C-alpha positions, 0 to 999 in steps of 0.5 A: 500499499505504501508503495501504491501511494508513492506511485500515485505521488511520483506520477502526480509529481512528474506530470506537475514537473512536466506541466510546469517546466513547459513555459520555461522552454520559451517563455515568450511563445507561452506569454498570457497563455492561460495553462492552469486550467488544462494541467488541473483537468489533466492531472484529476483524469490522470489520477483516477485513471492511474487508480484503476492501473494500481495492482501487483504487476504495477510495482513488480514490473516497474516497466510494464507499469510504466507503459500503462500510465504513459497510455493513461497520461495520454488518455487523459491529456486528449480527454480534458482537450475533448471537454475543453473542445465541447466547452467552446475553449479549444482555442485556449489550448495550444497544440504545441503546449499540450504536446510538450507538456505531455512529452515532458511529463511523460520522460519524467514520469519514466525517469521517476518510475525507474528509480522507484521501480529499483527501490520497490524491487528491493523492498518486495524482494521480488514479489508484491504479493504476501503468500502464508502456507497453512500446514496442518498435518502435512509437510512439503517442499516449499519455496523461500519466499512464503510464510509458513503457518503450523495449524497446531499453533492456533488449536483449529480443533476438530469440529465447527471453527469456533470464533475465538480459533477464527480470531487467532487465524485473522491475526496470522493472516494480517497482511497476507494476500494469498493463503494456501492450506496443506492438509490432510484429505479429511481436513479439507472441508474444514479448511474450506469453510473456515478460509470463505470468511477470511477475506483472504484469496485461498487455494487448498493443495489436492495432489490427487488433481495432477494424475486428472491433468485438469486444466482448470486448476493452479499449482504451488510449489509444485502440488495442484490446488483449487480455489476455495476463497476469492478473498473481500472486495477489490482494493477500489471497491474498499477504498470507495465503501470506505470514502462513503463511510468517512463522508457520512460519519465525521459530520454525522458525529458532529451533528448528533453529539447533542443527542450522544450527550444527552443519551449519555447523561440519561443513561448514567442517572437512570441505573448505576454503571457505564454508559457504554456497554462494550461487547466483542463480535465478530468482524471483518476476515473473522477478527474480533472487535469491540463493539460499542452501543449505550447500555440498555441493561442493568450493569449486573444483569447484562450478557457480555457474551450474548447467550440470552436473547432480549424478549419483548418484557426483558426485566433486565431492560432499564426504563432509558434502555426501552425507549433507546431499544425502540429507537434504535439510539442505543446503536449510535456509538457505533459511529464512533467504530465506523471511524475507527475502521471497524465497521462500515455504515452497511454490511453484515451486522455483527453478533456477540459469540454466545448468540443463539438460534433456537438452542444452537450457536450462530455458526452451528445452524450453517456452514456458510455463517462465518461466509458473511465475514468476508466484509466489514460489518454494518450498522445497518444491513440488507436483513435489517431493512427487510425486517430481520432483526430481533430475537432468534428464537428459530433457526430459520430467524438466523437462515433469513439473516444469513441469506440477505447477508451473502445476497449483500456481499455478492451485489455489493455497489455503492448504489446499494448502500445508498439505497439500504441507509435510505430504507434504513430510516423507515425501520428505526422504530420497528416491532422487533426492536426491544 
């Protein structure tokens, strides 16, 4: 990510310097000719195109990345000139100015990229992607540029993956772009289910595939693999989603600060204890995080594990708690989770570790449960606007939420996030909010 940022900064510097130097070549020729507008239009369009070009090969193979950047620069300049023409300002874009600026910017960009490429090659040691191999009962010969994790260190257990194991695995997967699982045949189903919510592209090593000569599989360390997880949203979509969150959350915290303060005081005066309820929840990539809420129950009866769902006339809920739960105001402190990056405005709602559907833990009901953690949890989500909220007395209550969550992940777009946010205002007060 630091190298991606460096690429954008270096390219912006090259284009800026190219446009700045052009008038100095023949000062008399450019006297009085406006150049700033063309520069602003070109560099803005160029950086937008550059963001789309950011991928591992951009920094692994600097020459190939430079060719793509030069093409983006040419396209940005032509588009800027075309817009000027459409606005009847083509007369103010001298061809010689545009051509010279393009040439100088291209030369400087190539030089800067060559220097950055040399530094990047030393930093990356030949690969821009971090790869990890998880060894679970197998010992294989591995290339020297991969990290190794012995599954015994994180105690995967033999049955359904437990949230605490998933959290330990998620910590080991931090910064990893691609994971490979080397395990015994009887463990493949376990790892296939486990890794689908990891937000990391994952492949299982399956040596038996080699004898079939399959053309749809890949190889790693000379062993056939099958893809079981494609990871999270692509980088560009994650950036767009984060920008939307920040654009909303910062003004929201400022505008709602009087309400937040009033609720804080009301909770403190209503019953003894902290005004906030902090609970561990499963978040992005199966990592645990501390989720904030206004406390709506008596401190001595609070259920940190979340094993007991709240009922309609629950004696644990305080007087203020009934009001803030019915209006969803108790969820507002999660704005700070969004600001910290633990959560997003829209996504699957994070669940408490001890949550039950009927008499079964959530992750025991459906093997797809952990797949929902391939994106950040949300303050609201598709399941909530469809009315799937409140207590989960039956396994069907969880399945309905899970289906909606997986549909959201598979069909994500910025437009859909905005639609869900708008729809959320219609269900802030809901018959299942108690």
